[in-house]
C-alpha positions in Angstrom: 16.7 95.2 119.2 17.1 93.4 122.7 14.8 90.5 123.4 13.9 88.4 126.4 16.9 86.1 125.5 19.3 89.0 126.0 18.2 89.5 129.7 21.1 89.3 132.1 21.2 85.8 133.9 21.7 87.6 137.2 17.9 88.6 137.4 16.7 85.0 137.0 15.1 83.6 140.2 17.7 81.5 141.8 20.9 83.0 140.4 21.9 86.3 141.7 25.4 88.0 141.2 27.6 85.3 142.7 26.1 82.4 140.8 25.8 84.7 137.6 29.6 85.3 137.7 30.3 81.5 138.1 28.0 80.6 135.3 29.7 83.2 133.0 33.2 82.3 133.9 32.7 78.5 133.9 30.3 77.9 131.0 29.8 81.3 129.3 26.3 81.6 130.4 25.5 85.3 130.7 21.9 85.7 129.3 18.7 84.0 129.4 19.4 82.9 125.9 22.8 81.3 126.9 20.9 79.1 129.6 18.1 78.1 127.2 20.6 76.9 124.7 22.7 75.2 127.3 21.3 71.8 126.3 21.3 68.5 128.4 23.9 65.9 127.4 21.6 63.0 128.5 18.2 62.1 130.2 17.2 59.6 132.8 13.7 58.0 133.1 13.0 58.9 136.6 9.9 56.6 136.7 12.2 53.5 136.5 14.3 52.1 139.3 16.9 49.2 139.4 16.8 46.4 142.1 19.9 46.7 144.5 20.8 43.2 143.3 21.0 44.7 139.6 23.7 47.2 140.5 27.3 47.0 139.4 30.1 49.6 139.0 29.9 49.5 135.1 26.6 51.3 135.3 26.4 55.0 134.9 23.9 57.0 137.1 21.0 54.8 138.2 18.0 55.2 140.6 17.1 52.9 143.4 14.4 52.9 146.2 14.3 51.2 149.5 14.2 51.7 153.2 17.1 53.3 155.2 17.8 50.6 157.9 20.9 52.3 159.6 22.7 55.6 159.7 26.1 56.4 161.3 28.5 59.2 161.6 32.2 58.2 161.3 35.4 59.8 161.6 36.3 63.0 163.2 36.7 66.6 162.1 37.7 66.8 158.4 37.6 63.1 158.0 34.1 62.9 159.2 31.6 61.2 157.0 27.9 60.2 157.2 26.9 56.8 156.1 23.4 55.1 155.5 22.4 51.6 154.6 19.5 51.4 152.1 17.8 47.9 151.8 15.1 46.7 149.2 13.8 43.1 148.8 16.9 42.0 146.9 19.8 43.4 149.1 21.5 46.2 150.7 23.9 49.0 149.6 25.9 51.7 151.5 25.5 55.4 150.9 28.4 57.6 151.9 28.7 61.4 152.1 31.8 63.3 153.0 30.5 66.9 152.3 27.5 68.3 154.3 27.6 65.2 156.7 26.1 67.1 159.8 23.3 68.6 157.6 22.3 65.0 156.3 22.4 63.4 159.7 19.6 65.5 160.8 17.4 64.9 157.8 18.0 61.3 156.7 16.1 59.0 159.2 16.1 55.3 159.6 12.9 53.2 158.9 11.8 55.6 156.1 11.5 55.0 152.4 13.9 56.9 150.1 14.7 57.4 146.3 18.5 57.4 145.9 20.2 58.7 142.6 23.8 58.4 141.9 26.7 56.2 140.5 27.4 52.9 142.0 31.2 52.3 142.7 33.1 49.5 144.1 35.2 50.0 147.2 36.9 47.2 149.3 35.0 44.5 147.4 31.5 46.1 147.9 29.3 48.6 146.1 28.3 51.9 147.5 26.9 55.3 146.3 29.2 58.3 147.1 27.4 61.6 147.4 24.3 60.4 145.8 21.1 62.5 145.7 18.5 61.4 148.3 14.9 62.2 148.6 11.9 60.8 150.6 9.9 58.5 148.3 6.5 60.3 149.1 7.9 63.6 148.3 9.7 62.3 145.1 6.3 60.9 143.9 4.3 64.1 144.8 6.6 66.5 142.8 7.5 64.1 139.7 6.2 66.4 136.9 8.6 65.0 134.3 9.4 61.4 133.9 12.7 62.4 131.8 15.1 64.3 133.9 17.8 66.3 132.1 21.4 66.2 132.8 23.7 69.1 132.2 27.5 69.7 131.9 28.9 71.5 135.1 32.3 72.0 136.6 33.9 71.1 140.0 34.1 74.8 140.9 30.2 75.2 140.2 29.5 71.9 142.3 31.3 73.4 145.2 29.0 76.3 145.1 26.0 73.9 144.8 25.5 74.6 141.1 25.3 71.0 140.0 23.1 69.5 137.2 20.2 69.4 139.4 20.6 73.1 140.2 20.7 74.0 136.5 17.6 71.8 135.8 15.8 74.0 138.6 17.0 77.2 136.9 15.5 75.8 133.5 12.3 75.3 135.3 12.4 79.0 136.5 13.4 80.3 132.9 11.1 78.4 130.5 7.6 79.8 131.8 9.2 83.4 131.4 9.9 82.7 127.6 6.4 81.5 126.7 4.8 83.8 124.1 8.0 86.0 124.1 10.2 84.1 121.6 10.7 85.2 118.2 10.7 82.2 115.7 14.0 81.4 114.3 12.8 79.3 111.2 10.4 80.4 108.3 6.8 79.3 108.9 6.8 77.4 105.5 9.8 75.3 106.6 8.0 74.5 110.0 4.9 73.5 108.4 6.4 71.7 105.5 8.5 69.5 107.6 6.1 69.3 110.7 8.6 70.7 113.1 8.0 71.9 116.6 7.8 75.7 117.1 10.8 77.0 119.0 9.3 77.6 122.4 7.9 74.1 122.4 11.3 72.6 121.2 13.1 74.4 123.9 10.6 73.5 126.6 10.8 69.8 125.7 14.6 69.6 125.5 14.8 70.6 129.1 11.5 69.6 130.5 10.4 66.7 128.3 6.9 65.7 128.9 7.3 62.4 127.1 10.0 60.7 125.0 8.2 61.3 121.8 8.1 65.1 122.5 11.8 64.9 123.5 12.7 63.3 120.2 10.8 66.0 118.3 12.5 68.7 120.3 15.9 67.2 119.5 15.1 66.8 115.9 14.0 70.6 115.3 17.0 72.0 117.2 19.5 69.8 115.4 18.0 70.4 112.0 18.0 74.2 112.6 21.6 74.1 113.8 22.8 72.2 110.8 20.6 73.9 108.3 22.3 77.3 109.1 25.8 76.0 108.8 24.7 74.4 105.3 23.2 77.8 104.2 26.4 79.6 105.1 28.5 77.2 103.2 26.3 77.1 100.1 26.0 81.0 100.0 29.9 81.0 100.1 29.9 78.5 97.1 27.4 80.5 95.3 29.4 83.8 95.8 32.4 82.1 94.5 30.9 80.8 91.3 29.2 84.1 90.6 32.0 86.6 91.6 35.3 85.0 90.9 36.5 84.2 87.5 39.2 81.8 87.0 42.3 81.2 84.7 41.6 78.9 81.9 43.9 75.8 81.6 42.8 75.3 78.0 45.7 73.1 76.8 47.4 70.1 77.6 50.9 70.9 76.5 54.5 69.6 76.0 55.6 69.4 79.7 52.5 67.5 80.7 52.6 65.1 77.8 56.4 64.5 78.0 56.2 63.8 81.6 53.2 61.4 81.3 54.8 59.5 78.5 58.5 59.6 79.3 59.2 60.2 83.0 56.1 59.0 85.1 57.7 57.1 87.9 54.9 54.5 88.1 51.6 53.8 86.1 48.5 55.8 87.4 45.7 54.3 89.0 42.3 54.4 87.7 41.4 56.6 90.7 44.3 59.0 89.9 43.2 59.3 86.3 39.5 60.0 87.2 40.8 62.8 89.9 43.0 64.3 87.1 40.2 64.4 84.7 38.0 66.2 87.3 40.7 68.9 88.1 41.3 69.5 84.5 37.6 70.1 83.6 37.4 72.3 86.8 40.5 74.4 85.9 39.1 75.1 82.4 35.5 76.3 83.3 36.6 80.0 83.6 35.8 80.0 87.3 38.2 79.8 90.1 38.8 76.2 91.2 38.4 75.5 95.0 39.0 71.6 95.1 39.6 69.3 98.0 41.7 66.1 97.0 41.4 63.3 99.6 43.4 60.2 99.5 44.8 57.7 102.0 48.5 57.8 103.0 50.4 56.6 100.0 47.6 56.9 97.4 49.7 59.1 95.1 48.2 62.6 95.8 51.5 64.3 95.2 51.9 63.0 91.8 48.4 64.1 90.9 49.2 67.5 92.3 52.5 67.9 90.4 50.6 66.9 87.1 48.1 69.6 87.8 51.2 71.9 88.2 52.5 71.0 84.9 49.1 71.8 83.4 49.4 75.3 84.8 52.9 75.6 83.5 51.8 74.6 80.0 49.2 77.5 80.1 51.9 80.0 81.1 51.5 80.0 84.9 53.6 79.6 87.8 52.5 77.3 90.8 53.4 76.8 94.5 53.2 74.1 97.0 52.7 74.8 100.6 53.4 72.2 103.3 53.4 72.3 107.1 57.0 71.2 108.0 60.5 71.6 106.8 61.1 67.9 106.6 58.1 67.7 104.3 59.0 70.6 102.3 62.7 69.3 101.7 61.4 65.9 100.8 58.9 67.2 98.3 61.6 69.6 96.7 64.1 66.6 96.4 61.4 64.4 94.7 59.9 66.9 92.4 63.3 68.5 91.3 64.3 65.1 90.1 61.2 64.6 88.2 61.3 68.0 86.7 65.0 68.0 85.8 64.6 66.3 82.4 62.0 68.8 81.6 64.1 71.8 82.4 61.5 73.3 84.9 63.1 75.4 87.6 62.0 74.3 91.0 62.8 76.2 94.1 62.7 75.6 97.9 61.7 78.3 100.5 61.6 77.5 104.1 62.5 79.3 107.5 66.1 77.9 107.0 66.7 79.4 103.7 69.7 81.7 103.7 69.3 85.5 102.9 71.5 85.3 99.9 69.5 82.5 98.3 66.2 84.3 99.1 67.4 87.3 97.1 67.9 85.3 93.8 64.7 83.2 94.5 62.6 86.5 94.8 64.1 87.7 91.5 63.4 84.4 89.7 59.7 84.3 90.9 59.2 87.9 89.8 60.6 87.4 86.4 58.7 84.0 86.1 61.8 82.0 85.7 60.8 80.0 88.6 57.8 77.7 87.7 57.4 75.7 90.9 57.9 77.0 94.4 57.8 74.5 97.3 58.0 75.7 101.0 56.5 76.1 104.4 54.5 79.2 105.7 57.6 81.2 104.4 55.8 81.4 101.2 53.3 83.8 102.6 56.0 86.4 103.6 55.5 89.7 102.0 58.8 89.9 99.9 57.4 86.6 98.0 55.9 87.9 94.8 55.1 85.9 91.7 54.9 87.1 88.2 51.8 85.0 87.4 50.6 82.6 90.0 48.0 80.2 88.5 47.6 77.3 91.0 48.2 77.0 94.7 48.4 73.5 96.1 48.2 73.2 100.0 49.2 69.9 101.5 47.9 68.9 104.9 45.9 72.2 104.9 44.4 71.8 108.4 47.6 72.7 109.8 47.5 76.3 108.3 45.2 78.9 109.6 42.6 80.5 107.3 44.3 83.8 107.4 47.7 82.3 106.6 46.0 80.8 103.5 44.5 84.1 102.7 47.9 85.7 102.4 49.1 83.2 99.8 45.9 83.7 97.8 46.2 87.5 97.8 49.8 87.1 95.9 47.8 87.4 92.6 45.5 90.1 91.0 43.2 87.4 90.0 42.7 84.5 92.2 44.7 81.4 91.4 43.1 78.0 91.4 43.3 76.2 94.8 43.9 72.5 95.2 43.7 71.5 98.9 45.1 68.1 99.9 44.9 65.9 103.0 45.9 62.3 103.9 43.6 62.6 106.8 40.5 60.9 105.4 37.5 63.1 106.3 34.1 61.4 107.1 31.3 62.4 104.5 29.5 64.4 107.1 32.4 66.3 108.3 33.6 67.1 104.7 30.1 68.3 103.9 30.3 70.7 106.9 34.0 71.7 107.0 34.6 71.7 103.3 31.1 72.1 101.9 32.0 74.9 99.7 34.7 72.9 98.0 34.5 70.3 95.2 35.7 67.1 96.4 38.0 64.4 94.6 38.8 61.1 96.4 41.7 58.8 95.4 40.2 55.7 96.6 42.7 53.2 95.1 46.2 52.3 96.2 49.1 51.9 93.6 49.7 48.4 92.6 52.3 46.2 94.3 51.5 47.7 97.8 50.8 45.2 100.4 48.4 45.9 103.2 50.1 46.8 106.5 49.7 44.2 109.2 49.0 45.9 112.6 49.3 44.1 116.0 48.6 45.0 119.6 50.9 44.3 122.4 51.1 45.5 126.0 54.4 46.3 127.9 55.0 42.8 129.1 55.7 41.6 125.3 58.5 44.1 124.9 61.3 41.6 124.5 59.3 39.7 121.9 58.9 43.1 120.0 62.6 43.8 120.3 63.3 40.3 118.8 61.0 40.9 115.8 62.8 44.3 115.3 66.2 42.5 115.1 64.9 40.0 112.6 63.7 42.9 110.4 67.0 44.8 110.6 68.8 41.4 109.8 66.8 41.5 106.5 68.0 44.9 105.7 64.9 46.9 106.9 64.5 50.1 108.9 62.3 50.8 111.8 60.5 53.8 113.3 59.8 54.0 117.0 57.5 56.9 117.9 56.7 58.3 121.5 54.0 60.7 122.5 56.5 62.9 124.8 59.9 64.0 124.6 60.6 63.7 128.3 59.0 62.2 131.3 55.8 64.0 132.5 54.4 64.0 136.2 51.0 64.4 134.8 50.9 61.7 132.3 52.0 58.2 132.7 53.2 57.6 129.1 56.4 56.5 127.6 58.7 59.1 126.7 61.4 59.4 124.0 64.4 60.2 126.5 63.6 57.0 128.4 62.9 55.0 125.1 66.3 56.1 123.7 68.1 54.8 126.9 66.4 51.3 126.8 66.6 50.9 123.0 70.4 51.9 123.2 70.8 49.0 125.6 68.8 46.5 123.4 70.3 47.8 120.2 74.0 48.7 121.1 76.6 50.4 118.9 78.5 49.6 116.6 76.1 46.9 115.5 73.1 49.2 115.4 72.8 53.1 114.8 69.8 55.0 116.1 68.5 58.4 114.8 66.6 60.8 117.0 64.1 63.4 115.7 61.8 65.5 117.9 60.2 69.0 117.6 62.7 70.7 119.9 65.6 70.0 117.8 67.1 72.7 115.5 66.1 72.3 111.9 69.8 71.5 110.8 69.9 68.7 113.5 66.6 67.3 112.4 67.7 67.3 108.7 71.0 65.5 109.6 69.2 62.7 111.6 66.7 62.3 108.7 69.5 62.0 106.4 71.1 59.3 108.3 67.9 57.2 108.2 67.1 58.0 104.5 70.6 57.0 103.5 70.3 53.7 105.5 73.2 54.8 107.8 70.9 54.2 110.8 68.5 51.3 111.3 66.2 52.8 113.9 64.8 56.3 114.0 63.3 57.3 117.3 60.8 60.2 117.1 57.8 62.1 118.3 55.0 63.0 115.9 57.0 65.4 113.8 57.4 62.3 111.4 53.6 62.0 111.2 53.2 63.8 107.9 55.1 63.1 104.7 58.2 61.3 105.7 58.9 58.8 102.8 61.5 56.0 103.5 60.3 52.9 101.3 63.0 50.7 103.2 61.3 51.3 106.5 58.8 48.5 107.2 58.1 48.5 110.8 56.4 51.3 112.9 56.4 50.9 116.7 54.0 53.3 118.4 54.6 53.5 122.1 51.8 54.4 124.4 49.4 54.0 121.3 46.4 54.8 123.7 47.7 58.3 123.9 47.1 59.1 120.2 43.8 59.7 118.3 42.8 57.4 115.5 43.8 59.9 112.8 47.3 60.3 114.3 47.7 56.5 114.7 46.6 56.0 111.1 49.0 58.8 109.8 51.8 57.3 111.7 51.3 53.8 110.2 51.3 55.4 106.9 55.0 56.1 107.3 55.7 52.3 106.4 54.0 50.2 103.6 55.7 52.5 101.0 57.8 49.9 99.3 57.2 46.4 98.0 58.1 44.4 101.1 55.7 43.5 103.8 55.3 46.2 106.6 54.1 46.1 110.1 52.6 48.6 112.8 53.1 47.5 116.4 50.8 49.3 118.8 52.4 49.3 122.4 50.2 50.1 125.2 49.9 49.8 129.1 47.9 46.9 130.5 45.0 49.2 131.5 42.8 50.7 128.7 39.8 52.9 128.7 36.8 51.5 126.7 37.5 54.3 124.0 41.2 53.3 124.2 40.2 49.8 123.5 37.9 50.7 120.6 40.7 52.8 118.8 43.3 50.1 119.3 40.9 47.4 117.9 39.9 49.7 114.9 43.4 49.9 113.9 44.0 46.2 114.1 40.9 45.5 112.1 41.2 47.9 109.3 43.6 49.8 107.1 40.7 51.8 105.5 41.4 55.5 106.4 37.7 56.6 105.7 36.3 53.8 107.9 38.8 54.8 110.8 37.7 58.4 110.3 34.0 57.6 110.8 34.9 55.8 114.1 37.0 58.7 115.1 34.3 61.1 114.5 31.8 59.0 116.6 34.4 58.8 119.5 35.5 62.2 119.5 33.1 64.4 117.9 34.1 67.3 115.3 35.5 69.7 117.8 38.5 67.3 118.5 39.0 66.0 115.0 42.4 67.6 113.7 41.7 70.5 111.5 38.1 71.7 112.4 39.5 74.8 114.2 41.2 75.8 111.1 38.6 75.4 108.6 37.1 78.8 108.4 33.6 77.2 109.2 33.1 77.2 113.0 32.0 73.9 114.2 30.6 74.9 117.6 27.6 72.6 117.7 25.4 72.9 120.7 23.2 69.9 120.0 23.9 68.3 116.8 26.6 65.6 116.5 28.2 65.0 113.0 29.0 61.4 113.9 25.5 60.4 114.9 23.3 62.9 113.1 24.4 62.1 109.5 20.6 61.6 108.3 19.7 65.0 109.8 22.8 66.8 108.1 22.0 65.4 104.8 18.3 66.4 105.0 19.6 70.0 106.2 21.8 70.1 103.2 18.8 69.2 100.9 16.8 71.9 102.2 19.6 74.5 102.3 20.4 73.6 98.6 16.6 74.2 97.7 16.6 77.5 99.5 19.6 78.9 97.7 18.7 77.6 94.4 15.3 79.5 94.7 16.7 82.5 96.6 20.4 82.8 96.4 20.5 86.2 98.5 17.6 85.4 100.8 15.7 88.4 99.6 12.2 86.9 99.7 9.8 87.9 102.5 9.3 84.3 103.4 13.2 83.8 104.0 13.6 87.2 105.8 14.0 85.4 109.0 16.9 83.1 107.6 18.8 86.2 106.5 18.3 88.0 109.9 19.5 85.0 111.7 22.6 84.4 109.5 23.5 88.1 109.9 23.3 87.8 113.6 25.3 84.5 113.8 28.1 85.7 111.5 28.0 89.6 111.6 31.7 89.9 112.7 33.1 87.3 110.6 35.4 88.0 107.6 34.5 86.4 104.3 37.4 83.9 103.7 35.3 82.1 101.0 37.8 82.9 98.2 40.8 80.9 99.7 39.0 77.8 100.4 
């Protein structure tokens, strides 16, 4: 049934057809509800003013008041601009408008008091305001209903049509009185009373037009808690559905293959963390319910070995297993390692990628169907229809965020009864994000590195220190070590001033000329066989330097490589930098990561580089990454199956609210898992509205 929130935005006072089309195309605002839930991104206390002497160009938007002592029209035709000089008792500042100059000339008068709002910027050694808001002081004081003014996201296209932040603020002032007494509450009364929350209308009113800071904070809390609560309810209902509807194979015995490998062929002693995680997985796989577990572990912590031992557990109980990875390079590497480990045990391991020849596929499909092939390793080729297992008991998915949910579903459906699912990631996930993205999975963490690994030393240099870096690289090569050099781009880009691989190859070839040095090149546009050949050169130590793009980010394992040089490091996110750094430090020798950047860094760029230099802890890095970028930009959130389209909550800053929302959701689902009680009717109704078109992917983690 339609409500007032479903009303077309065209019919709101101040909108009309042209602005309605713009709001819809630029911000997706089509209804009253869309506008009501288009939340401000910041607020300014309009009762506070800065003195002109306090201004500097590091400040964001500020407010000053003073007397206009001079106005002037400068330039001609298109270059015409209107300027004014504002003075208070501490100094003067220039105001400049390039648009609407003639209109302003008739309205801004000398010797009158004004309020000016805008961002101070430096030009030719002095501060000015470009296109500030300006209003007569007396008029400003008469109409100041709300001390806290909200600011809204807009676009350049909207601003050109006078739909700036202030215009959206005015639309909210028209909208909110129309919603009074007409909104249906979206939380049960018992939760509102128990947790002393604002009612929905009061929350929406005070988020847009806050009467006081206290009411603003209460409004934010109510709306954030509600948003996070519904996500947690969805996740916990999925988890409840899994545990009540899906039986799982029982891996009851620890048999000959597992025990022989553990006692005779284990390549190195397991850490206490690996032993703990193995115990958790063994118990989980013997409950009679389908296992859905996330295995987190920093780069080099030994996740693959743990996964392999879980595969042996499956094989000992009469099942086949598969390992799906995102790239052919990684698939080949896993195949070589696992084949060597399994050879003495007589276990058949096969590889399936896009490059596998048709003749090989035919025999491989037959071996899978007959049960002869016990371990299948491959890329997304594993999900092709001809790939059929006799009895698939365990699916391991490495770096799972690189696979879409539907892709993972295809793999899961290759068995009559759902196999156990072990999802692995070397991208450490902050606790709040894990609770949201993977809240329906049980989580195991390998938080200990194998003995003998030395922490990687990370340093930051700008381009002026390049010769010094080349000298260090030569020293390492003389010691018999190998080096990665990673670039963000393959070729030069007009849009971005970053180092590119083609140019880098040219300069490195001059600094490291043949025959004394050999350089391998790997990038995403190469054919698989070319990439493979270049990788083999490096793995066999026939080349000393590998120049690459981020295709080597995941899974490349060359213990002799001890130096990672990352060009234009400011271009990469923290999780990518951490993954790239993890390509070194895999042997016993001291390893180094060198972050090369330009001379000018943004504040965020400086924070990322400093974080990398200060710590090797992936979980600490992931927390900083979440705070800097938000969940929408963190690698993997779009693939998770749980939409993280947060309108007001922030997983980086609202960890306490999220934890509280989780606790409330757990209590609700524990008492009423199907939300059938009358008091939870509103929860069930809202959840059905939010996710009515969404397929239930819960079975495939």
